[in-house]
Structure formats: C-alpha cells, structure tokens
N, C-alpha and C positions, 0 to 999 in steps of 0.2 A: 854645359852648366848643369850640374845634377840637382834635382828637386827631391826632397823625401818628405813623408808624411810625418807628422808629429808624433804619432804613435810608435814610430821606430826609435825615438829617443827615450832612453830609460832614465827612471828616477828612483833611486835607491836609498833608503835609510838603513843605519846601524846603531846598536847602542854605543855609547862613549865609556869604555872601561878604561882606556889609557889615551889622554887627549894628544899625547905625543906619537902615538903609533896608530896608523890606519889599520882597521881590522881586516881579517881575512875575506875573500870574496864571498865565502860562504855565510858570514854574518849578516850580509846585506839582505833586506827585504824590499822587493819592488813595489812601488806604489803603481799599480796598473788596472787591476780588476775593478770594474764599475767607475772607473777615474774617467770622466768625460772632459776636463779642461786642467791642463796646468799651463798658468800664465807667467811670463817672466816680468815681475814688477820691480825689477832692479832700479834702485835709487841711486842718483848721483848728486854729489855736493859740488858746485862750480863757483869759481870767483871770475870775475871781468875786470880788466884795467887796460887803460891806454897808455901808451909810452911815447916819449919824445923822440925815440930812435925809430918810430913807424910813422903812420900817416894819420894818427890820432884815432884809428878805429880800434875799438875795444878787442882785445884778445881773451878768448875764454880758455880757463884752465881748470880740469877736472881734479879736484882735491881728495875725493873719496868716492869709493863705490861700495854700495851695499847690496850684495845679490839677494833678491827675494822672489820665491816662487809661490804662486797662490794656487792651491790645489782644489778642485771640487768634483764631486760625483755622488754616488749612491752609496750608504752605508752597509757594510757586510761585516758583522763583528766576528766572523769566522775568517776572514781574510787576515793573515798574520801582520801586514804592514798597518793597516787600518786599526787593528786592535791594538798594536804597539802605541801607536799616535793617540787612539781614544783613552789608553790608560794613562797617558800623560795630561790629560785635561786639568786635573785637580793638583798638580805638582808644581813647584815653584823654582826659580834659580836654576842651578846647574842639573837639576833633574829633568829640565827640559831639554837638555842638549842631545842632539843626535849626530852622527856622521851623515853627510849628504852627498851622494854621488850621483853625478849626471853623465850618462854615456851618450855621445852624439849619434844621431840616426844612422850615421855611416859606420859607426862602430869603430872608428879610428882614434878619437880622443875622449878622455874623461875629465870631469871637473871634481874635485873632491874637497871637502872641508867641514869643519864643525859647524852646526848651525843650531839655531834655536827654533822650536815649534811653537807657534802662537796661535790665536784665533781658532781654536779646536772645536769643530762641530762633529759630533758622531751621534746622529739621531735627532733630527729637527725637521721641521717643514710641515706643510699643509696636511690635513687628516687624509686625504685621498691619493696622497704622493707617497713614493717610497721614501725612507729617511735619508736625509741629506748627510754627507760627508763632506768636511772641508777643513783647511788649515792653511798657515803661511809658513814656509820654511825660509830662515834668513840666515845666510851665512855671518858668522861673527868676526870673520876676517876675510881677507882676499883668498879664495880658494886656490888649490893647485891645479893647474891645467897640464895634462901628461898623455902620453899615448896609451891606449888601452892595455892593460895587462892580463 
C-alpha cells in the first residue's frame, strides 16, 4: 500500500474563456506557495428508504455530490494563483468561475471541471501575523476524472 504526502497532490486554477474547452496545461496556475492546508469539504445529498423486498433496513442512496475544496495559507500578492483569486473578490456570477484541476499525489489521475471561487480572504488576520489567504473552490457539476496528460 502506497502512502503519499498531501503536498504531492496538485491544485491548479485557470480562467474560463470557453466553458466547453479545457484550457492548455500552460494556462493553469498552481495553488501551492504558502498554502498550508487544502481540505476536501465535499458535500453529498442522500436519501434513505426501506423497501418491502428487503428486511426493512433503510438503504441510503447518494443523489448529488458537490466537490468543495477549502484553501488556507499566507497571502502573497505576487503569487500568480493567489493574485488571480484575490482579483475575483469583488466579482459576481460567472466572473467567479475558474477551471479547477486536481492532480493526484501519484501523478496518475486528474480531476478537472469548472468551479466557483467563494469566501475569498486575501489579506486578513491579527496585527502580529502574516496576512491570511483563503477561499473555497466548488465544482459546479461532477468533474471529469481521467489519466494525467
């Protein structure tokens, strides 16, 4: 069984110029520098029901999955990925859309889809601390999982 450090998993963002065409690899900006934590806060919607063809025990069915990643770190306004997200802070609607690509730690698979950036913090915190950076990146539909290209 292989174990990998979380730092080997890559999280990348890119502007949405055409929602039907994934951008070139060079268009992606990596969220890595000064990032301390990226948490998987994926939310699932479930329903439960018991049926007469069973023994009366409820069966759980997942009816929706919303992939959400919470990013936390120290703000560096010269980092291209952080600057891109910080510049979205006062934007609305489709102007908050990004392509979000996650590359697994073993570099074999990637997860790609259009997502919305919310809860942006770019310069926040106690006076004696470095500026905080944070955001949530939420897929807007089920992302595509494929081999890394």
